[in-house]
N, C-alpha and C positions, 0 to 999 in steps of 0.2 A: 465547553468548548463555542467559544467565538467561530462559525465560519467564517463571515465578515473578514476576520484576520488572516485565517488559514486557508493556503490554496489546496486545490482541490483538484489533483491530476489524473490524469491519463493513462492506461498503461503504459502505451505509446514514451511518454516522458517518464515513467517512471521508472520505465526498463533501460531508457535511456540515462538516467541519473545515476542509477543504480549499476550501470556496464551490466546489463545485467542482459540473456536473449528473455523474449516476450515469453516463449514459452517454460521459461524457468517462474518464474512472473504468474503466470495463468497456474500453473502447480500448486503456486502457494497457495493460491486463490481457494485452493480445496481442501485444503488444511481443515480443520475444524477442531475449536478448543481454544483454552487461554494463551497456547502458541502458535496461534495462526497469526497472519500478517492482517495488521488490521483494516480495512476495507467496509465500504459504501456504495450502495446501489442505490443510481440517481433512476429513476425509471425502470430500465430495461439495460441501463449505462453503469459498467464498475467505474467507481472511483477513487481515490486515494487521497490520502488529508497524510501532505508531508511531512508534519509535526510526531505526529504519529508513527507513522511509518518506521518514522530514524531515528524516535523511542525502541518501537520495538526491536530495529538491529541493533542497539545497540544492548538490549536486557538481553541479546540470541549472546552476545561475545562474554556476556558473565558467569 
């Protein structure tokens, strides 16, 4: 994973992109295990790598 090329998204940005409420997104971050939405912590801040989230969405529909 090359973070220089990957866009880090805030929860607000990702919720807008996915057209979902932020509450749904935060609920997904409380899940654990292989089916949990991919996320990273940057200090105390929650961030998402756009490419990883889109791959996760495709895997949910498979």
